Kinemage of the C-alpha trace (Angstrom):
@kinemage 1
@onewidth
@group {chain A} dominant
@subgroup {mainchain}
@vectorlist {calphas} color= white
{ca met a 1} P 54.978 142.699 65.389
{ca glu a 2} L 51.540 140.577 64.382
{ca leu a 3} L 48.465 142.663 65.018
{ca asn a 4} L 45.972 139.822 66.796
{ca leu a 5} L 43.514 141.102 69.281
{ca phe a 6} L 46.212 140.195 71.792
{ca asn a 7} L 48.924 142.304 71.022
{ca ile a 8} L 46.253 144.812 70.375
{ca leu a 9} L 45.043 144.689 73.749
{ca asp a 10} L 48.256 144.644 75.141
{ca ile a 11} L 49.405 147.839 73.496
{ca leu a 12} L 46.378 149.277 74.559
{ca gly a 13} L 47.100 148.520 78.449
{ca thr a 14} L 50.712 149.793 77.728
{ca val a 15} L 49.178 152.884 76.879
{ca ala a 16} L 46.787 153.161 79.508
{ca phe a 17} L 49.461 152.481 82.136
{ca ala a 18} L 51.762 155.202 80.375
{ca ile a 19} L 49.134 157.974 80.626
{ca ser a 20} L 48.514 156.854 84.208
{ca gly a 21} L 52.307 157.095 85.310
{ca ala a 22} L 52.314 160.388 83.723
{ca leu a 23} L 49.097 161.639 85.174
{ca ala a 24} L 50.410 160.544 88.636
{ca ala a 25} L 53.904 161.996 88.361
{ca met a 26} L 52.288 165.462 86.825
{ca asp a 27} L 50.397 165.388 89.992
{ca arg a 28} L 53.345 165.245 92.216
{ca arg a 29} L 54.494 168.047 90.063
{ca leu a 30} L 57.882 166.203 88.849
{ca asp a 31} L 59.925 167.272 86.455
{ca leu a 32} L 60.275 166.559 82.503
{ca phe a 33} L 62.588 163.317 83.484
{ca gly a 34} L 60.624 162.257 86.307
{ca ile a 35} L 57.101 162.033 84.299
{ca phe a 36} L 58.977 159.887 81.726
{ca ile a 37} L 60.689 157.835 84.273
{ca ile a 38} L 57.307 157.108 86.016
{ca ala a 39} L 55.354 156.529 82.883
{ca phe a 40} L 57.689 154.057 81.672
{ca val a 41} L 57.935 152.196 84.969
{ca thr a 42} L 54.301 151.977 85.433
{ca ala a 43} L 53.858 150.683 81.611
{ca ile a 44} L 56.483 148.158 81.481
{ca gly a 45} L 56.955 147.104 85.355
{ca gly a 46} L 54.283 144.561 85.561
{ca gly a 47} L 55.341 142.562 82.254
{ca thr a 48} L 58.835 142.943 82.950
{ca leu a 49} L 58.458 140.920 86.420
{ca arg a 50} L 55.905 138.576 84.335
{ca asp a 51} L 59.091 137.745 82.016
{ca thr a 52} L 61.750 137.530 84.726
{ca leu a 53} L 59.685 134.936 86.740
{ca ile a 54} L 58.769 132.503 83.566
{ca gly a 55} L 62.360 133.150 82.227
{ca asn a 56} L 61.519 134.781 79.098
{ca thr a 57} L 64.673 137.232 78.671
{ca pro a 58} L 65.044 139.557 77.164
{ca val a 59} L 62.090 140.982 78.506
{ca thr a 60} L 59.354 141.844 75.969
{ca trp a 61} L 60.124 145.648 75.562
{ca met a 62} L 63.502 145.082 75.385
{ca glu a 63} L 63.047 142.469 72.327
{ca asn a 64} L 60.110 144.702 70.645
{ca thr a 65} L 61.134 148.431 71.205
{ca ile a 66} L 58.048 149.760 69.600
{ca tyr a 67} L 56.967 149.939 73.340
{ca ile a 68} L 59.735 152.016 74.275
{ca tyr a 69} L 58.867 154.235 71.160
{ca leu a 70} L 55.268 153.959 72.100
{ca ile a 71} L 55.221 154.885 75.955
{ca gly a 72} L 57.697 157.976 74.769
{ca val a 73} L 55.125 159.289 72.475
{ca val a 74} L 52.253 158.628 74.640
{ca thr a 75} L 53.736 160.543 77.781
{ca ile a 76} L 54.438 163.450 75.349
{ca leu a 77} L 51.043 163.545 74.214
{ca ala a 78} L 49.990 163.426 77.857
{ca ile a 79} L 51.849 166.116 78.597
{ca ile a 80} L 50.631 168.476 76.015
{ca phe a 81} L 47.156 167.353 76.575
{ca arg a 82} L 47.446 167.369 80.156
{ca asn a 83} L 44.684 170.144 80.774
{ca gln a 84} L 42.378 168.253 78.664
{ca ile a 85} L 43.451 165.013 80.529
{ca phe a 86} L 42.709 166.142 84.019
{ca tyr a 87} L 39.405 167.675 82.759
{ca leu a 88} L 38.090 163.819 82.540
{ca lys a 89} L 36.643 163.067 86.157
{ca lys a 90} L 38.993 160.828 88.003
{ca ser a 91} L 41.342 160.251 84.693
{ca leu a 92} L 44.077 158.808 86.644
{ca phe a 93} L 41.570 156.077 88.369
{ca leu a 94} L 39.929 155.369 84.416
{ca phe a 95} L 43.552 154.858 82.769
{ca asp a 96} L 44.443 152.884 85.902
{ca thr a 97} L 41.422 150.689 85.691
{ca ile a 98} L 41.597 149.751 81.762
{ca gly a 99} L 45.400 149.006 82.433
{ca leu a 100} L 44.500 146.506 85.138
{ca gly a 101} L 41.964 144.746 83.051
{ca ile a 102} L 44.079 144.331 79.936
{ca phe a 103} L 47.328 143.690 81.569
{ca thr a 104} L 45.457 140.775 83.469
{ca ile a 105} L 44.735 138.565 80.558
{ca thr a 106} L 47.838 139.315 79.075
{ca gly a 107} L 49.607 137.774 82.282
{ca val a 108} L 47.277 134.768 82.489
{ca glu a 109} L 47.350 134.260 78.462
{ca ile a 110} L 51.531 134.147 78.601
{ca gly a 111} L 51.431 131.466 81.454
{ca leu a 112} L 48.945 129.191 79.488
{ca gln a 113} L 51.132 129.551 76.589
{ca asn a 114} L 54.208 128.324 78.838
{ca asn a 115} L 52.105 125.584 79.920
{ca leu a 116} L 52.275 126.664 83.473
{ca ala a 117} L 49.513 125.456 86.227
{ca ala a 118} L 46.283 127.247 86.361
{ca ile a 119} L 46.776 128.785 89.926
{ca ile a 120} L 50.378 129.915 88.448
{ca cys a 121} L 48.207 131.668 85.164
{ca val a 122} L 46.114 133.465 87.703
{ca ala a 123} L 48.939 134.652 89.865
{ca leu a 124} L 51.115 135.905 86.709
{ca gly a 125} L 47.744 137.424 85.393
{ca ala a 126} L 47.554 139.446 88.927
{ca met a 127} L 51.421 140.374 89.229
{ca thr a 128} L 51.079 142.048 85.423
{ca gly a 129} L 48.101 143.728 86.276
{ca thr a 130} L 49.507 145.509 89.769
{ca phe a 131} L 53.150 145.400 89.595
{ca gly a 132} L 53.350 148.407 87.255
{ca gly a 133} L 51.086 150.350 89.671
{ca val a 134} L 53.298 149.421 92.760
{ca ile a 135} L 56.287 150.938 91.257
{ca arg a 136} L 54.500 154.196 90.575
{ca asp a 137} L 52.950 154.615 94.111
{ca ile a 138} L 56.205 154.020 95.617
{ca leu a 139} L 58.157 156.557 93.602
{ca cys a 140} L 55.388 158.939 93.639
{ca asn a 141} L 55.627 158.507 97.604
{ca glu a 142} L 52.344 157.007 97.869
{ca ile a 143} L 51.227 153.789 99.506
{ca pro a 144} L 50.425 151.363 96.713
{ca val a 145} L 46.728 150.660 95.914
{ca ile a 146} L 47.231 146.910 96.221
{ca phe a 147} L 48.183 147.403 99.803
{ca arg a 148} L 45.230 149.241 100.782
{ca lys a 149} L 41.864 148.392 101.831
{ca glu a 150} L 40.351 148.773 98.224
{ca ile a 151} L 39.588 145.828 95.975
{ca tyr a 152} L 42.491 145.905 93.236
{ca ala a 153} L 44.234 142.600 93.114
{ca thr a 154} L 41.065 140.616 93.998
{ca ala a 155} L 39.418 142.143 90.732
{ca cys a 156} L 42.403 140.546 89.069
{ca ile a 157} L 42.252 137.198 90.656
{ca leu a 158} L 38.603 136.679 89.702
{ca gly a 159} L 39.037 137.984 86.430
{ca gly a 160} L 41.869 135.079 85.960
{ca leu a 161} L 39.502 132.741 87.415
{ca val a 162} L 37.326 133.481 84.640
{ca phe a 163} L 39.973 133.352 81.645
{ca ile a 164} L 40.724 129.614 83.199
{ca ile a 165} L 37.277 128.496 83.520
{ca met a 166} L 36.356 129.821 79.894
{ca his a 167} L 39.863 128.350 78.479
{ca ser a 168} L 38.915 124.691 80.290
{ca leu a 169} L 35.414 125.060 78.167
{ca ser a 170} L 37.228 125.934 74.896
{ca val a 171} L 35.803 129.263 74.167
{ca pro a 172} L 37.362 131.177 71.632
{ca arg a 173} L 40.611 133.130 72.801
{ca asp a 174} L 38.935 136.692 71.314
{ca ile a 175} L 35.801 136.289 73.439
{ca ile a 176} L 37.753 135.275 76.398
{ca tyr a 177} L 40.322 138.387 76.284
{ca leu a 178} L 37.465 140.622 75.666
{ca thr a 179} L 35.213 139.082 78.402
{ca thr a 180} L 37.802 138.857 81.409
{ca thr a 181} L 39.066 142.252 80.425
{ca leu a 182} L 35.291 143.766 81.215
{ca ile a 183} L 35.252 142.129 83.912
{ca val a 184} L 38.295 143.085 85.741
{ca ile a 185} L 37.457 146.701 84.837
{ca ala a 186} L 33.549 146.204 85.942
{ca ile a 187} L 34.471 144.935 89.382
{ca arg a 188} L 36.981 147.860 89.907
{ca leu a 189} L 34.573 150.475 88.559
{ca ala a 190} L 31.794 148.780 90.881
{ca val a 191} L 33.846 148.250 94.426
{ca val a 192} L 34.867 151.875 94.014
{ca lys a 193} L 31.279 153.328 93.149
{ca trp a 194} L 29.762 151.729 95.932
{ca his a 195} L 32.730 151.480 98.257
{ca ile a 196} L 33.104 147.762 98.620
{ca ser a 197} L 36.233 146.830 100.356
{ca leu a 198} L 38.237 143.927 101.922
{ca pro a 199} L 38.310 143.936 105.775
{ca tyr a 200} L 41.279 145.265 107.536
{ca phe a 201} L 42.937 144.849 111.088
{ca tyr a 202} L 44.740 146.860 113.225
{ca ile a 203} L 46.303 146.752 116.750
{ca ser a 204} L 44.412 149.394 119.104
{ca asn a 205} L 46.822 151.752 120.898
{ca asn a 206} L 46.554 149.874 124.011
{ca gln a 207} L 47.467 146.907 122.703
{ca lys a 208} L 50.623 147.808 121.168
{ca pro a 209} L 53.998 146.517 122.553
{ca asp a 210} L 55.841 148.735 124.345
């Protein structure tokens, strides 16, 4: 694998989401096998969906087995150093946010490489960034963050739009990667810190159908 900035960010995103999945699994008191499964699907879930949708098969982690070994090593390290990692305040949120930012830009970039429309590239970025977390939360018996009132996928969409705009202005790729990744991370951190959320709607008890 060529080690350019794009691939380095992709590896960092994989590491971040693998740790996120391992932490979520340990928090739910799953056994060793369960921890590895949750870490694995969290790390590769978004990329697998993206590659399947654009017809890039075998998907990335099947062609580059380094991802499998990387996730395995990261998961083992997360288990060994679990107490130190848990000591970090809101560590699960931190690693999830880093993975979200990085995988968003990888999804948009791969969409552009396949000459897809801008709106589809943004959608691919959002899917790549969020789908691994969706699988993780479902398997851990949690309502996925993307379906709650917290701004999650919206951060990916905004970052993807900035990516497209900068790309149309012929900004150097490395600057686009770093800028849009930091934008997604910053938005996610800001909305949680200041409790910003999208409106949500519900049916009151006296309006529910019989």
